[in-house]
All heavy atoms as TSV, in Angstrom:
chain	resi	resn	atom	element	x	y	z
A	1	MET	N	N	11.062	-232.900	8.263
A	1	MET	CA	C	11.057	-232.132	7.157
A	1	MET	C	C	9.597	-231.510	6.905
A	1	MET	O	O	8.655	-232.184	7.018
A	1	MET	CB	C	11.428	-232.850	5.788
A	1	MET	CG	C	11.287	-232.221	4.650
A	1	MET	SD	S	11.578	-233.189	3.041
A	1	MET	CE	C	13.278	-233.720	3.246
A	2	GLY	N	N	9.556	-230.106	6.735
A	2	GLY	CA	C	8.277	-229.496	6.431
A	2	GLY	C	C	7.932	-229.537	5.037
A	2	GLY	O	O	8.679	-229.859	4.203
A	3	LYS	N	N	6.868	-228.775	4.722
A	3	LYS	CA	C	6.325	-228.599	3.388
A	3	LYS	C	C	7.284	-227.929	2.504
A	3	LYS	O	O	7.567	-228.357	1.491
A	3	LYS	CB	C	4.933	-227.886	3.349
A	3	LYS	CG	C	4.506	-227.711	1.993
A	3	LYS	CD	C	3.109	-227.066	2.091
A	3	LYS	CE	C	3.113	-225.547	2.370
A	3	LYS	NZ	N	1.851	-224.905	2.278
A	4	ALA	N	N	7.890	-226.754	3.034
A	4	ALA	CA	C	8.785	-225.955	2.156
A	4	ALA	C	C	10.081	-226.850	1.753
A	4	ALA	O	O	10.521	-226.782	0.676
A	4	ALA	CB	C	9.168	-224.700	2.838
A	5	GLU	N	N	10.633	-227.552	2.760
A	5	GLU	CA	C	11.712	-228.310	2.454
A	5	GLU	C	C	11.463	-229.438	1.578
A	5	GLU	O	O	12.291	-229.803	0.610
A	5	GLU	CB	C	12.307	-228.834	3.812
A	5	GLU	CG	C	12.938	-227.878	4.802
A	5	GLU	CD	C	11.833	-227.258	5.791
A	5	GLU	OE1	O	10.713	-227.647	5.731
A	5	GLU	OE2	O	12.095	-226.537	6.522
A	6	PHE	N	N	10.358	-230.041	1.686
A	6	PHE	CA	C	9.883	-231.235	0.859
A	6	PHE	C	C	9.825	-230.753	-0.555
A	6	PHE	O	O	10.381	-231.310	-1.525
A	6	PHE	CB	C	8.530	-231.862	1.353
A	6	PHE	CG	C	8.055	-232.807	0.420
A	6	PHE	CD1	C	8.321	-234.189	0.680
A	6	PHE	CD2	C	7.176	-232.611	-0.601
A	6	PHE	CE1	C	7.887	-235.113	-0.223
A	6	PHE	CE2	C	6.826	-233.528	-1.494
A	6	PHE	CZ	C	7.103	-234.867	-1.235
A	7	LEU	N	N	9.076	-229.617	-0.743
A	7	LEU	CA	C	8.949	-229.037	-2.159
A	7	LEU	C	C	10.331	-228.586	-2.798
A	7	LEU	O	O	10.493	-228.906	-3.952
A	7	LEU	CB	C	7.916	-227.901	-2.211
A	7	LEU	CG	C	6.497	-228.244	-1.755
A	7	LEU	CD1	C	5.693	-227.026	-1.531
A	7	LEU	CD2	C	5.955	-229.130	-2.810
A	8	LYS	N	N	11.146	-228.077	-2.015
A	8	LYS	CA	C	12.471	-227.556	-2.466
A	8	LYS	C	C	13.225	-228.807	-2.812
A	8	LYS	O	O	13.962	-228.895	-3.859
A	8	LYS	CB	C	13.234	-226.775	-1.434
A	8	LYS	CG	C	14.560	-226.308	-1.864
A	8	LYS	CD	C	15.120	-225.322	-0.936
A	8	LYS	CE	C	16.495	-224.735	-1.360
A	8	LYS	NZ	N	16.325	-223.771	-2.508
A	9	ALA	N	N	13.267	-229.917	-2.028
A	9	ALA	CA	C	13.943	-231.122	-2.296
A	9	ALA	C	C	13.476	-231.739	-3.685
A	9	ALA	O	O	14.130	-232.346	-4.507
A	9	ALA	CB	C	13.931	-232.082	-1.189
A	10	LEU	N	N	12.027	-231.830	-3.694
A	10	LEU	CA	C	11.363	-232.377	-4.839
A	10	LEU	C	C	11.743	-231.651	-6.159
A	10	LEU	O	O	12.072	-232.185	-7.189
A	10	LEU	CB	C	9.817	-232.362	-4.673
A	10	LEU	CG	C	9.043	-233.065	-5.783
A	10	LEU	CD1	C	9.459	-234.559	-5.902
A	10	LEU	CD2	C	7.608	-232.916	-5.531
A	11	GLU	N	N	11.728	-230.315	-6.068
A	11	GLU	CA	C	12.215	-229.511	-7.238
A	11	GLU	C	C	13.569	-229.912	-7.590
A	11	GLU	O	O	13.915	-230.009	-8.785
A	11	GLU	CB	C	12.103	-228.000	-6.829
A	11	GLU	CG	C	12.474	-227.142	-7.999
A	11	GLU	CD	C	12.371	-225.675	-7.626
A	11	GLU	OE1	O	12.075	-225.342	-6.414
A	11	GLU	OE2	O	12.350	-224.821	-8.642
A	12	GLY	N	N	14.545	-230.073	-6.660
A	12	GLY	CA	C	15.889	-230.336	-6.912
A	12	GLY	C	C	15.968	-231.712	-7.605
A	12	GLY	O	O	16.779	-231.913	-8.549
A	13	GLU	N	N	15.151	-232.606	-7.244
A	13	GLU	CA	C	15.231	-233.971	-7.860
A	13	GLU	C	C	14.624	-233.868	-9.246
A	13	GLU	O	O	15.174	-234.631	-10.133
A	13	GLU	CB	C	14.323	-235.052	-7.036
A	13	GLU	CG	C	14.834	-235.388	-5.717
A	13	GLU	CD	C	16.006	-236.278	-5.689
A	13	GLU	OE1	O	16.264	-236.955	-6.792
A	13	GLU	OE2	O	16.796	-236.231	-4.705
A	14	LEU	N	N	13.609	-233.051	-9.585
A	14	LEU	CA	C	12.905	-233.201	-10.882
A	14	LEU	C	C	13.368	-232.123	-11.761
A	14	LEU	O	O	13.336	-232.149	-12.976
A	14	LEU	CB	C	11.429	-232.943	-10.635
A	14	LEU	CG	C	10.742	-234.032	-9.918
A	14	LEU	CD1	C	9.309	-233.608	-9.576
A	14	LEU	CD2	C	10.823	-235.325	-10.790
A	15	SER	N	N	14.043	-230.944	-11.355
A	15	SER	CA	C	14.404	-229.848	-12.253
A	15	SER	C	C	15.281	-230.255	-13.440
A	15	SER	O	O	15.052	-229.560	-14.515
A	15	SER	CB	C	14.907	-228.607	-11.496
A	15	SER	OG	O	16.043	-228.976	-10.848
A	16	PRO	N	N	16.208	-230.997	-13.267
A	16	PRO	CA	C	17.064	-231.378	-14.452
A	16	PRO	C	C	16.277	-232.316	-15.409
A	16	PRO	O	O	16.751	-232.539	-16.597
A	16	PRO	CB	C	18.309	-232.033	-13.856
A	16	PRO	CG	C	17.919	-232.436	-12.576
A	16	PRO	CD	C	16.825	-231.596	-12.051
A	17	ARG	N	N	15.187	-232.956	-14.955
A	17	ARG	CA	C	14.578	-233.965	-15.870
A	17	ARG	C	C	13.184	-233.651	-16.341
A	17	ARG	O	O	12.694	-234.404	-17.188
A	17	ARG	CB	C	14.601	-235.217	-14.989
A	17	ARG	CG	C	15.966	-235.580	-14.539
A	17	ARG	CD	C	16.050	-236.697	-13.670
A	17	ARG	NE	N	15.878	-238.059	-14.384
A	17	ARG	CZ	C	15.777	-239.155	-13.805
A	17	ARG	NH1	N	15.782	-239.200	-12.469
A	17	ARG	NH2	N	15.543	-240.293	-14.512
A	18	LEU	N	N	12.570	-232.508	-15.966
A	18	LEU	CA	C	11.239	-232.184	-16.424
A	18	LEU	C	C	11.336	-230.728	-16.921
A	18	LEU	O	O	12.095	-229.868	-16.545
A	18	LEU	CB	C	10.249	-232.171	-15.243
A	18	LEU	CG	C	9.770	-233.464	-14.664
A	18	LEU	CD1	C	8.768	-233.196	-13.542
A	18	LEU	CD2	C	9.100	-234.297	-15.713
A	19	PRO	N	N	10.488	-230.534	-17.986
A	19	PRO	CA	C	10.331	-229.056	-18.564
A	19	PRO	C	C	9.775	-228.300	-17.525
A	19	PRO	O	O	9.071	-228.788	-16.512
A	19	PRO	CB	C	9.400	-229.360	-19.689
A	19	PRO	CG	C	9.315	-230.778	-20.026
A	19	PRO	CD	C	9.688	-231.499	-18.731
A	20	ALA	N	N	10.169	-227.029	-17.587
A	20	ALA	CA	C	9.678	-226.122	-16.445
A	20	ALA	C	C	8.274	-226.032	-16.152
A	20	ALA	O	O	7.843	-225.971	-15.013
A	20	ALA	CB	C	10.247	-224.731	-16.875
A	21	GLU	N	N	7.465	-226.070	-17.278
A	21	GLU	CA	C	6.020	-226.086	-17.100
A	21	GLU	C	C	5.523	-227.325	-16.288
A	21	GLU	O	O	4.667	-227.240	-15.432
A	21	GLU	CB	C	5.267	-226.049	-18.371
A	21	GLU	CG	C	3.772	-225.839	-18.394
A	21	GLU	CD	C	3.151	-225.751	-19.731
A	21	GLU	OE1	O	3.513	-224.766	-20.390
A	21	GLU	OE2	O	2.271	-226.420	-20.061
A	22	ASP	N	N	6.042	-228.496	-16.627
A	22	ASP	CA	C	5.587	-229.686	-15.952
A	22	ASP	C	C	6.126	-229.682	-14.609
A	22	ASP	O	O	5.411	-230.101	-13.582
A	22	ASP	CB	C	6.224	-230.935	-16.685
A	22	ASP	CG	C	5.656	-231.184	-18.035
A	22	ASP	OD1	O	4.542	-230.575	-18.413
A	22	ASP	OD2	O	6.198	-232.075	-18.769
A	23	LEU	N	N	7.318	-229.156	-14.311
A	23	LEU	CA	C	7.788	-229.051	-12.837
A	23	LEU	C	C	6.893	-228.075	-12.109
A	23	LEU	O	O	6.615	-228.474	-11.046
A	23	LEU	CB	C	9.273	-228.563	-13.012
A	23	LEU	CG	C	9.788	-228.303	-11.608
A	23	LEU	CD1	C	10.017	-229.554	-10.787
A	23	LEU	CD2	C	11.216	-227.616	-11.718
A	24	ALA	N	N	6.552	-227.020	-12.656
A	24	ALA	CA	C	5.584	-226.125	-11.954
A	24	ALA	C	C	4.301	-226.719	-11.593
A	24	ALA	O	O	3.757	-226.694	-10.521
A	24	ALA	CB	C	5.371	-224.887	-12.805
A	25	ASP	N	N	3.747	-227.538	-12.578
A	25	ASP	CA	C	2.533	-228.217	-12.272
A	25	ASP	C	C	2.550	-229.276	-11.170
A	25	ASP	O	O	1.752	-229.308	-10.260
A	25	ASP	CB	C	1.958	-228.975	-13.540
A	25	ASP	CG	C	1.556	-228.031	-14.660
A	25	ASP	OD1	O	1.202	-226.795	-14.321
A	25	ASP	OD2	O	1.447	-228.479	-15.800
A	26	VAL	N	N	3.710	-229.983	-11.123
A	26	VAL	CA	C	4.047	-231.063	-10.095
A	26	VAL	C	C	4.120	-230.354	-8.722
A	26	VAL	O	O	3.548	-230.777	-7.806
A	26	VAL	CB	C	5.249	-231.894	-10.382
A	26	VAL	CG1	C	5.754	-232.667	-9.267
A	26	VAL	CG2	C	4.960	-232.754	-11.598
A	27	LEU	N	N	4.862	-229.316	-8.720
A	27	LEU	CA	C	5.134	-228.690	-7.489
A	27	LEU	C	C	3.816	-228.014	-6.908
A	27	LEU	O	O	3.499	-228.106	-5.710
A	27	LEU	CB	C	6.279	-227.520	-7.569
A	27	LEU	CG	C	7.526	-228.132	-7.796
A	27	LEU	CD1	C	8.614	-226.986	-8.063
A	27	LEU	CD2	C	8.058	-229.011	-6.741
A	28	ALA	N	N	3.009	-227.450	-7.910
A	28	ALA	CA	C	1.782	-226.772	-7.391
A	28	ALA	C	C	0.787	-227.891	-6.909
A	28	ALA	O	O	0.089	-227.802	-5.888
A	28	ALA	CB	C	1.111	-226.049	-8.586
A	29	TYR	N	N	0.869	-229.122	-7.566
A	29	TYR	CA	C	-0.010	-230.164	-7.147
A	29	TYR	C	C	0.376	-230.596	-5.628
A	29	TYR	O	O	-0.589	-230.763	-4.821
A	29	TYR	CB	C	0.158	-231.378	-8.142
A	29	TYR	CG	C	-0.550	-232.687	-7.535
A	29	TYR	CD1	C	-1.909	-232.779	-7.646
A	29	TYR	CD2	C	0.115	-233.588	-6.843
A	29	TYR	CE1	C	-2.657	-233.953	-7.065
A	29	TYR	CE2	C	-0.445	-234.718	-6.261
A	29	TYR	CZ	C	-1.835	-234.932	-6.464
A	29	TYR	OH	O	-2.405	-236.001	-5.957
A	30	TYR	N	N	1.584	-230.833	-5.545
A	30	TYR	CA	C	1.992	-231.288	-4.087
A	30	TYR	C	C	1.915	-230.218	-3.078
A	30	TYR	O	O	1.611	-230.484	-1.924
A	30	TYR	CB	C	3.508	-231.847	-4.183
A	30	TYR	CG	C	3.465	-233.289	-4.714
A	30	TYR	CD1	C	3.817	-233.496	-6.037
A	30	TYR	CD2	C	3.003	-234.302	-3.919
A	30	TYR	CE1	C	3.697	-234.805	-6.538
A	30	TYR	CE2	C	2.890	-235.662	-4.274
A	30	TYR	CZ	C	3.306	-235.895	-5.722
A	30	TYR	OH	O	3.139	-237.092	-6.203
A	31	GLU	N	N	2.088	-228.988	-3.477
A	31	GLU	CA	C	1.872	-227.899	-2.435
A	31	GLU	C	C	0.439	-227.857	-2.057
A	31	GLU	O	O	0.070	-227.748	-0.786
A	31	GLU	CB	C	2.296	-226.526	-3.051
A	31	GLU	CG	C	2.152	-225.438	-2.091
A	31	GLU	CD	C	2.831	-224.097	-2.449
A	31	GLU	OE1	O	3.036	-224.016	-3.734
A	31	GLU	OE2	O	3.054	-223.223	-1.710
A	32	GLU	N	N	-0.479	-227.951	-3.079
A	32	GLU	CA	C	-1.962	-228.015	-2.761
A	32	GLU	C	C	-2.336	-229.199	-2.007
A	32	GLU	O	O	-3.082	-229.156	-1.076
A	32	GLU	CB	C	-2.755	-227.843	-4.020
A	32	GLU	CG	C	-4.220	-227.781	-3.842
A	32	GLU	CD	C	-5.008	-227.549	-5.084
A	32	GLU	OE1	O	-4.512	-227.057	-6.067
A	32	GLU	OE2	O	-6.206	-227.808	-4.957
A	33	TYR	N	N	-1.785	-230.325	-2.302
A	33	TYR	CA	C	-2.144	-231.695	-1.586
A	33	TYR	C	C	-1.716	-231.543	-0.217
A	33	TYR	O	O	-2.545	-231.965	0.648
A	33	TYR	CB	C	-1.322	-232.766	-2.366
A	33	TYR	CG	C	-1.544	-234.098	-1.835
A	33	TYR	CD1	C	-2.640	-234.890	-2.215
A	33	TYR	CD2	C	-0.793	-234.611	-0.820
A	33	TYR	CE1	C	-2.988	-236.100	-1.757
A	33	TYR	CE2	C	-1.060	-235.998	-0.403
A	33	TYR	CZ	C	-2.075	-236.675	-0.716
A	33	TYR	OH	O	-2.333	-237.873	-0.322
A	34	ILE	N	N	-0.593	-231.038	0.130
A	34	ILE	CA	C	-0.165	-230.872	1.518
A	34	ILE	C	C	-0.956	-229.927	2.212
A	34	ILE	O	O	-1.441	-230.041	3.304
A	34	ILE	CB	C	1.398	-230.625	1.611
A	34	ILE	CG1	C	2.231	-231.696	0.890
A	34	ILE	CG2	C	1.745	-230.257	2.984
A	34	ILE	CD1	C	3.626	-231.394	0.630
A	35	ALA	N	N	-1.237	-228.705	1.630
A	35	ALA	CA	C	-2.030	-227.669	2.230
A	35	ALA	C	C	-3.413	-228.067	2.570
A	35	ALA	O	O	-4.012	-227.822	3.536
A	35	ALA	CB	C	-1.989	-226.440	1.367
A	36	ASP	N	N	-4.024	-228.844	1.674
A	36	ASP	CA	C	-5.407	-229.437	1.864
A	36	ASP	C	C	-5.566	-230.281	3.170
A	36	ASP	O	O	-6.568	-230.394	3.779
A	36	ASP	CB	C	-5.915	-230.159	0.690
A	36	ASP	CG	C	-6.252	-229.254	-0.597
A	36	ASP	OD1	O	-6.301	-228.051	-0.389
A	36	ASP	OD2	O	-6.422	-229.857	-1.653
A	37	ALA	N	N	-4.381	-230.980	3.479
A	37	ALA	CA	C	-4.434	-231.729	4.636
A	37	ALA	C	C	-4.541	-230.918	5.951
A	37	ALA	O	O	-4.996	-231.295	6.917
A	37	ALA	CB	C	-3.322	-232.678	4.722
A	38	GLY	N	N	-4.070	-229.664	5.812
A	38	GLY	CA	C	-4.058	-228.803	6.994
A	38	GLY	C	C	-2.732	-228.903	7.843
A	38	GLY	O	O	-2.083	-229.952	7.664
A	39	GLU	N	N	-2.441	-227.877	8.573
A	39	GLU	CA	C	-1.221	-227.779	9.132
A	39	GLU	C	C	-1.132	-228.934	10.274
A	39	GLU	O	O	-0.010	-229.450	10.455
A	39	GLU	CB	C	-1.072	-226.417	9.915
A	39	GLU	CG	C	-0.667	-225.336	9.104
A	39	GLU	CD	C	-0.456	-224.083	9.727
A	39	GLU	OE1	O	0.191	-224.019	10.974
A	39	GLU	OE2	O	-0.830	-222.992	9.405
A	40	ASP	N	N	-2.213	-229.272	10.922
A	40	ASP	CA	C	-2.114	-230.272	11.895
A	40	ASP	C	C	-1.856	-231.720	11.350
A	40	ASP	O	O	-1.402	-232.537	12.013
A	40	ASP	CB	C	-3.393	-230.398	12.724
A	40	ASP	CG	C	-4.650	-230.579	11.829
A	40	ASP	OD1	O	-4.709	-229.953	10.810
A	40	ASP	OD2	O	-5.632	-231.135	12.415
A	41	GLN	N	N	-2.072	-231.818	10.054
A	41	GLN	CA	C	-1.891	-233.205	9.356
A	41	GLN	C	C	-0.654	-233.131	8.482
A	41	GLN	O	O	-0.450	-234.241	7.757
A	41	GLN	CB	C	-3.109	-233.675	8.648
A	41	GLN	CG	C	-4.315	-233.922	9.480
A	41	GLN	CD	C	-3.984	-235.028	10.422
A	41	GLN	OE1	O	-3.520	-236.095	9.974
A	41	GLN	NE2	N	-4.217	-234.964	11.701
A	42	GLU	N	N	-0.030	-232.129	8.397
A	42	GLU	CA	C	1.086	-231.937	7.425
A	42	GLU	C	C	2.114	-232.877	7.613
A	42	GLU	O	O	2.680	-233.699	6.573
A	42	GLU	CB	C	1.679	-230.497	7.612
A	42	GLU	CG	C	2.856	-230.315	6.491
A	42	GLU	CD	C	3.335	-228.762	6.744
A	42	GLU	OE1	O	2.691	-227.799	6.477
A	42	GLU	OE2	O	4.538	-228.644	6.861
A	43	GLU	N	N	2.579	-233.136	8.801
A	43	GLU	CA	C	3.667	-234.190	9.044
A	43	GLU	C	C	3.252	-235.635	8.641
A	43	GLU	O	O	4.020	-236.324	8.005
A	43	GLU	CB	C	3.941	-234.167	10.584
A	43	GLU	CG	C	5.242	-234.911	10.872
A	43	GLU	CD	C	5.572	-234.876	12.405
A	43	GLU	OE1	O	5.554	-233.735	12.923
A	43	GLU	OE2	O	6.040	-235.829	12.887
A	44	ALA	N	N	2.006	-235.907	8.903
A	44	ALA	CA	C	1.376	-237.153	8.527
A	44	ALA	C	C	1.397	-237.372	7.016
A	44	ALA	O	O	1.851	-238.411	6.517
A	44	ALA	CB	C	-0.045	-237.456	9.186
A	45	VAL	N	N	1.007	-236.376	6.363
A	45	VAL	CA	C	0.852	-236.414	4.855
A	45	VAL	C	C	2.347	-236.558	4.251
A	45	VAL	O	O	2.523	-237.380	3.401
A	45	VAL	CB	C	0.166	-235.183	4.213
A	45	VAL	CG1	C	0.358	-235.032	2.751
A	45	VAL	CG2	C	-1.280	-235.196	4.574
A	46	LEU	N	N	3.251	-235.726	4.791
A	46	LEU	CA	C	4.613	-235.816	4.295
A	46	LEU	C	C	5.269	-237.258	4.544
A	46	LEU	O	O	5.923	-237.855	3.795
A	46	LEU	CB	C	5.470	-234.806	4.854
A	46	LEU	CG	C	5.122	-233.351	4.571
A	46	LEU	CD1	C	5.886	-232.293	5.390
A	46	LEU	CD2	C	5.421	-233.233	3.039
A	47	GLY	N	N	4.869	-237.785	5.743
A	47	GLY	CA	C	5.227	-239.124	5.954
A	47	GLY	C	C	4.664	-240.232	5.032
A	47	GLY	O	O	5.311	-241.105	4.624
A	48	GLU	N	N	3.462	-240.058	4.685
A	48	GLU	CA	C	2.859	-240.918	3.725
A	48	GLU	C	C	3.375	-240.784	2.293
A	48	GLU	O	O	3.516	-241.798	1.558
A	48	GLU	CB	C	1.277	-240.583	3.607
A	48	GLU	CG	C	0.601	-241.126	4.945
A	48	GLU	CD	C	-0.952	-240.545	4.779
A	48	GLU	OE1	O	-1.418	-240.108	3.789
A	48	GLU	OE2	O	-1.540	-240.656	5.920
A	49	LEU	N	N	3.744	-239.667	1.993
A	49	LEU	CA	C	4.402	-239.293	0.599
A	49	LEU	C	C	5.750	-240.037	0.491
A	49	LEU	O	O	6.086	-240.513	-0.544
A	49	LEU	CB	C	4.399	-237.907	0.280
A	49	LEU	CG	C	3.212	-237.158	0.036
A	49	LEU	CD1	C	3.406	-235.690	-0.027
A	49	LEU	CD2	C	2.541	-237.755	-1.254
A	50	GLY	N	N	6.431	-240.083	1.534
A	50	GLY	CA	C	7.800	-240.636	1.504
A	50	GLY	C	C	8.745	-239.526	1.138
A	50	GLY	O	O	8.467	-238.343	1.269
A	51	SER	N	N	9.955	-239.949	0.724
A	51	SER	CA	C	11.072	-238.913	0.577
A	51	SER	C	C	10.823	-238.286	-0.764
A	51	SER	O	O	10.159	-238.811	-1.722
A	51	SER	CB	C	12.383	-239.581	0.470
A	51	SER	OG	O	12.518	-240.351	-0.681
A	52	PRO	N	N	11.324	-236.965	-0.984
A	52	PRO	CA	C	11.169	-236.443	-2.191
A	52	PRO	C	C	11.840	-237.223	-3.314
A	52	PRO	O	O	11.184	-237.180	-4.552
A	52	PRO	CB	C	11.910	-235.060	-2.015
A	52	PRO	CG	C	11.763	-234.814	-0.593
A	52	PRO	CD	C	11.967	-236.102	0.050
A	53	ALA	N	N	12.879	-237.904	-3.013
A	53	ALA	CA	C	13.619	-238.759	-4.054
A	53	ALA	C	C	12.623	-239.881	-4.541
A	53	ALA	O	O	12.633	-240.129	-5.678
A	53	ALA	CB	C	14.820	-239.176	-3.571
A	54	ALA	N	N	11.975	-240.395	-3.614
A	54	ALA	CA	C	11.018	-241.425	-3.842
A	54	ALA	C	C	9.828	-241.039	-4.779
A	54	ALA	O	O	9.336	-241.648	-5.748
A	54	ALA	CB	C	10.563	-242.211	-2.625
A	55	VAL	N	N	9.283	-239.839	-4.259
A	55	VAL	CA	C	8.265	-239.201	-5.092
A	55	VAL	C	C	8.593	-238.882	-6.514
A	55	VAL	O	O	7.886	-239.307	-7.509
A	55	VAL	CB	C	7.691	-238.034	-4.320
A	55	VAL	CG1	C	6.725	-237.231	-5.263
A	55	VAL	CG2	C	7.089	-238.390	-3.006
A	56	ALA	N	N	9.808	-238.350	-6.718
A	56	ALA	CA	C	10.358	-237.996	-7.988
A	56	ALA	C	C	10.525	-239.261	-8.732
A	56	ALA	O	O	10.221	-239.267	-9.946
A	56	ALA	CB	C	11.637	-237.297	-7.863
A	57	ALA	N	N	11.143	-240.390	-8.228
A	57	ALA	CA	C	11.342	-241.537	-8.983
A	57	ALA	C	C	10.031	-242.145	-9.529
A	57	ALA	O	O	9.887	-242.601	-10.704
A	57	ALA	CB	C	12.042	-242.540	-8.188
A	58	LYS	N	N	9.011	-242.084	-8.594
A	58	LYS	CA	C	7.631	-242.666	-9.053
A	58	LYS	C	C	7.094	-241.784	-10.129
A	58	LYS	O	O	6.507	-242.238	-11.097
A	58	LYS	CB	C	6.710	-242.632	-7.756
A	58	LYS	CG	C	5.320	-243.186	-8.137
A	58	LYS	CD	C	5.306	-244.564	-8.432
A	58	LYS	CE	C	3.904	-245.064	-8.661
A	58	LYS	NZ	N	3.761	-245.982	-9.580
A	59	LEU	N	N	7.102	-240.374	-10.036
A	59	LEU	CA	C	6.669	-239.523	-11.143
A	59	LEU	C	C	7.238	-239.775	-12.364
A	59	LEU	O	O	6.654	-239.843	-13.453
A	59	LEU	CB	C	6.837	-238.108	-10.690
A	59	LEU	CG	C	5.889	-237.552	-9.512
A	59	LEU	CD1	C	6.367	-236.288	-8.979
A	59	LEU	CD2	C	4.419	-237.404	-10.103
A	60	LEU	N	N	8.666	-239.856	-12.298
A	60	LEU	CA	C	9.393	-240.125	-13.672
A	60	LEU	C	C	9.097	-241.509	-14.241
A	60	LEU	O	O	8.947	-241.676	-15.424
A	60	LEU	CB	C	10.937	-240.000	-13.380
A	60	LEU	CG	C	11.259	-238.582	-13.010
A	60	LEU	CD1	C	12.704	-238.516	-12.550
A	60	LEU	CD2	C	11.038	-237.662	-14.149
A	61	GLU	N	N	8.859	-242.539	-13.364
A	61	GLU	CA	C	8.575	-243.809	-13.869
A	61	GLU	C	C	7.212	-243.854	-14.472
A	61	GLU	O	O	7.014	-244.404	-15.476
A	61	GLU	CB	C	8.636	-244.764	-12.608
A	61	GLU	CG	C	8.350	-246.190	-13.057
A	61	GLU	CD	C	8.419	-247.237	-11.861
A	61	GLU	OE1	O	9.124	-246.895	-10.859
A	61	GLU	OE2	O	7.637	-248.209	-11.852
A	62	ASP	N	N	6.244	-243.231	-13.883
A	62	ASP	CA	C	4.956	-243.053	-14.451
A	62	ASP	C	C	4.925	-242.462	-15.777
A	62	ASP	O	O	4.028	-242.515	-16.505
A	62	ASP	CB	C	4.021	-242.310	-13.379
A	62	ASP	CG	C	3.687	-243.188	-12.222
A	62	ASP	OD1	O	3.858	-244.434	-12.191
A	62	ASP	OD2	O	3.037	-242.516	-11.287
A	63	GLN	N	N	5.829	-241.418	-15.957
A	63	GLN	CA	C	5.943	-240.805	-17.173
A	63	GLN	C	C	6.690	-241.485	-18.349
A	63	GLN	O	O	6.852	-241.082	-19.376
A	63	GLN	CB	C	6.670	-239.381	-17.087
A	63	GLN	CG	C	5.681	-238.475	-16.402
A	63	GLN	CD	C	6.276	-237.038	-16.407
A	63	GLN	OE1	O	7.471	-236.787	-16.641
A	63	GLN	NE2	N	5.462	-236.108	-16.032
A	64	GLY	N	N	7.167	-242.810	-17.993
A	64	GLY	CA	C	7.909	-243.602	-18.801
A	64	GLY	C	C	9.257	-243.430	-18.951
A	64	GLY	O	O	10.071	-244.061	-19.701
A	65	GLU	N	N	9.913	-242.714	-17.894
A	65	GLU	CA	C	11.332	-242.540	-17.992
A	65	GLU	C	C	11.909	-243.588	-17.217
A	65	GLU	O	O	11.431	-244.100	-16.174
A	65	GLU	CB	C	11.723	-241.252	-17.134
A	65	GLU	CG	C	12.861	-240.552	-17.747
A	65	GLU	CD	C	13.340	-239.240	-17.128
A	65	GLU	OE1	O	12.587	-238.200	-17.353
A	65	GLU	OE2	O	14.178	-239.203	-16.383
A	66	PRO	N	N	12.896	-244.317	-17.720
A	66	PRO	CA	C	13.472	-245.487	-17.153
A	66	PRO	C	C	14.195	-245.080	-15.772
A	66	PRO	O	O	14.640	-243.906	-15.587
A	66	PRO	CB	C	14.574	-245.924	-18.125
A	66	PRO	CG	C	14.902	-244.711	-18.953
A	66	PRO	CD	C	13.699	-243.829	-18.893
A	67	LYS	N	N	14.218	-246.030	-14.984
A	67	LYS	CA	C	14.730	-245.935	-13.636
A	67	LYS	C	C	16.346	-245.883	-13.835
A	67	LYS	O	O	16.758	-246.472	-14.765
A	67	LYS	CB	C	14.513	-247.154	-12.631
A	67	LYS	CG	C	13.022	-247.296	-12.180
A	67	LYS	CD	C	12.931	-248.407	-11.287
A	67	LYS	CE	C	11.500	-248.519	-10.826
A	67	LYS	NZ	N	11.402	-249.858	-9.936
A	68	PRO	N	N	16.952	-245.049	-13.111
A	68	PRO	CA	C	18.411	-245.076	-13.158
A	68	PRO	C	C	19.056	-246.329	-12.769
A	68	PRO	O	O	18.430	-246.978	-11.882
A	68	PRO	CB	C	18.951	-243.977	-12.235
A	68	PRO	CG	C	17.692	-243.360	-11.588
A	68	PRO	CD	C	16.460	-244.067	-12.023
A	69	SER	N	N	19.885	-246.852	-13.504
A	69	SER	CA	C	20.360	-248.174	-13.208
A	69	SER	C	C	21.449	-248.123	-12.058
A	69	SER	O	O	22.062	-247.079	-11.887
A	69	SER	CB	C	21.125	-248.878	-14.495
A	69	SER	OG	O	22.164	-247.871	-14.889
A	70	LYS	N	N	21.389	-249.135	-11.254
A	70	LYS	CA	C	22.283	-249.159	-10.123
A	70	LYS	C	C	23.672	-249.507	-10.763
A	70	LYS	O	O	23.810	-250.399	-11.491
A	70	LYS	CB	C	21.854	-250.130	-9.024
A	70	LYS	CG	C	20.583	-249.671	-8.455
A	70	LYS	CD	C	20.251	-250.700	-7.328
A	70	LYS	CE	C	18.887	-250.265	-6.690
A	70	LYS	NZ	N	18.512	-251.207	-5.707
A	71	PRO	N	N	24.710	-248.956	-10.220
A	71	PRO	CA	C	26.160	-249.329	-10.612
A	71	PRO	C	C	26.398	-250.757	-10.211
A	71	PRO	O	O	26.004	-251.220	-9.052
A	71	PRO	CB	C	27.004	-248.443	-9.827
A	71	PRO	CG	C	26.160	-247.473	-9.128
A	71	PRO	CD	C	24.752	-247.771	-9.234
A	72	GLN	N	N	26.957	-251.447	-11.165
A	72	GLN	CA	C	27.242	-252.924	-10.709
A	72	GLN	C	C	28.575	-252.981	-9.933
A	72	GLN	O	O	29.504	-252.298	-10.225
A	72	GLN	CB	C	27.439	-253.725	-12.072
A	72	GLN	CG	C	26.037	-253.803	-12.757
A	72	GLN	CD	C	26.142	-254.731	-13.957
A	72	GLN	OE1	O	27.247	-255.089	-14.337
A	72	GLN	NE2	N	25.114	-254.841	-14.603
A	73	SER	N	N	28.647	-253.702	-8.943
A	73	SER	CA	C	29.932	-253.865	-8.131
A	73	SER	C	C	30.713	-254.997	-8.691
A	73	SER	O	O	30.343	-256.013	-9.210
A	73	SER	CB	C	29.387	-254.337	-6.647
A	73	SER	OG	O	28.388	-253.646	-6.282
């Protein structure tokens, strides 16, 4: 997964749960963070960040949003 795919997936995870301004800030932050690493380190940085779903979950948790509950079996 490249930077563009990561950012699109992250946007998909966060767009229903964050106001547009906050979403734009988050996406800009991660775009810059990845770009600052340089093209030769992009893959490594994306690997360190983890999946877009995991990044989104951590961001939402840090903002005090409860974790989605797992369905009980």
